[in-house]
N, C-alpha and C positions, 0 to 999 in steps of 0.2 A: 504494500500500500504506500509506504514511504517513497519507494522508487517511482511509483506511478505519479505521485504528487510532485516529485522533483522533475520528472519528465514533462508533466503538464506545464509546470512553471517555465521550463526551458522552451517549450513550444510557443508559449505566449510571447516570448522574445523572438524566437527563430522565424515564425510565420510572418510577422510584419517586417522583420529584417530581410527575409527572402523576397517579399513583395517590393520593398524599397530597392533592393539590389536589381531586381528585374526592371523596375522603372528606370533606374540609373543607366543600366546597360542599354535599354531601349532608346533612351534619350541620346546617349553617346553614339548610337548607331544611326538614328534617323536625323538628329539635330533639328527636330521639329516636334514641338509639344503636341500638336493636334494628332499626329500619327501615333504617338505614345498614348495619348488619351483614348484613341479608338481601341487600342489593344487592352488598356487597363479597364476601360468601361466594359469590354466584352468578356473579360476573365470571369466575373461572377456568373454570367450566363453560361459560360463553357463548363463551369463546375456543377451546374444544376443536375446533370445526368449522374454525376458521382453521388450527390446527396440523395437522389431518388433511389439508386441501387443500395446505398448504405441503409436507407430507411426500409426498403423492401426486404432486405436481408436481416433486419432488426439488429444491426450492429450498433453498439454504443460509440460515441465519439471518443477515441482513444489516441494514444501516441501513434500507433500503427496506422490508423485511419488518417491522422494528421499528416503523416509522411506520404501516404498515398495521394492526398490532396495537394501537397507541395509538388510532387512529381507531375500530377495532372496539370497544375498551374503552369509548370515549365513547358509541358508539351503544348498546352493551349496557347501560350505566349509564342511559342515557336511557329505554330500554325498561323497565328496572326501576323507575325513578322514576314513569313514567306509570302502570305497572301498580299500584304501591303507592297512587298518588293515587286511582285508580278503586276499588281495594279499600277504602281508608279511607272514601271517599265512600259506597259501597254499605253498609258496616257502620254508619256514622253515620246514614244514612237509615233503615235497619232499626231501629236503636236508638231514633231519634226517634219512629218509628211504633209502638214497643213490640213489635216482631216478633222480637226475639232473646231467647228464653227457654231455649234449650238449645243443645247442640253442633250439632244438625241445623239449627237456625235460623241459627247462625253460618256453617255450611258453605254453606247456601243463599245467604246474603248474599255470601259470597266468590265463589261460582260466578257469581252475577249480575254482580258487578263485573268478573270476569275475562272473561266472555262479551262484555261491551261492548267489549273491546279486540281481539277476534279480527279483525274486518274491517279496522280501521285499521292493525293491526300487519301483516297480510298485504299490504295496499296499500303500506306503507312498505318492506317486504322486497322486494316485486316491483319497486318503483321503484329501490331501491339495486342490486339484481342487474341490472336492465335497463340501468342507467347504467354499471355496471362491466364487464359482459360485452364490450362493444366494446373496452375496454382490454385485457382478457385475450386477445382474439382478434386484436389488432393485431400487425403485424410491421414497423412503421416504425422510424425513428430514435428511440431512447430507450424503445422498448416493453419492453425487458427490465426496466428499472427500474420502470416503471409497472405491469407485470404483478406484480411482487413486492410492490408496495403494495396492489394490488387483490385479490390472492389471499387474504390473511387475512380481508379484508372479505367476500368472496363465500362462503368456507367458514364464516365465523362467522354469516352470514345464514341458515344452515341450523339451527344449534344455538341461537343466541341467542333467536330468537322462541319456539322450543319451550320453552326454559328459562323464559322470562318468562311463558308461558301456563300452564305446568304446575308448575314447581318453586317459583316465587315465591309463587303462591297457597297452595301446601302449607306453605311455611315461614311465611307470614303466619298461617295457621290455627294453627300450633303456637305 
């Protein structure tokens, strides 16, 4: 019990510190607060699938679940970063070719950039889920802890890709 209390106290420090580090690294990469804001605003929505699965499996919030959410936040942030890179690239390419003259042209460039990420994103999600399902289905020693780490990741792999394919391009357009 004392170990759990110390670990929870550390998580109270580690989780905000991790989020602050993610925000700092994103800002250093993009040098644009609006793009960082798009990713940060989208992170809670990407974590929703993890919360749903943890709730459905009746897991309590613990250190292991917290670690799973930290890993999910990292993957969701990476999804957002790569999506923004593709969107920026598509818009800049259209601008260089002089093809952005209206809102419809901008929307077409954003759709083109987002569509390029569908297959790689689905492949990434499939690999993550395939790698974590054996952990969720195992029953050996230590499996209870590992299942609680894997559950947020598996649940989040349902909502995070949908968010990055639908919501991030919409926010980028705005």
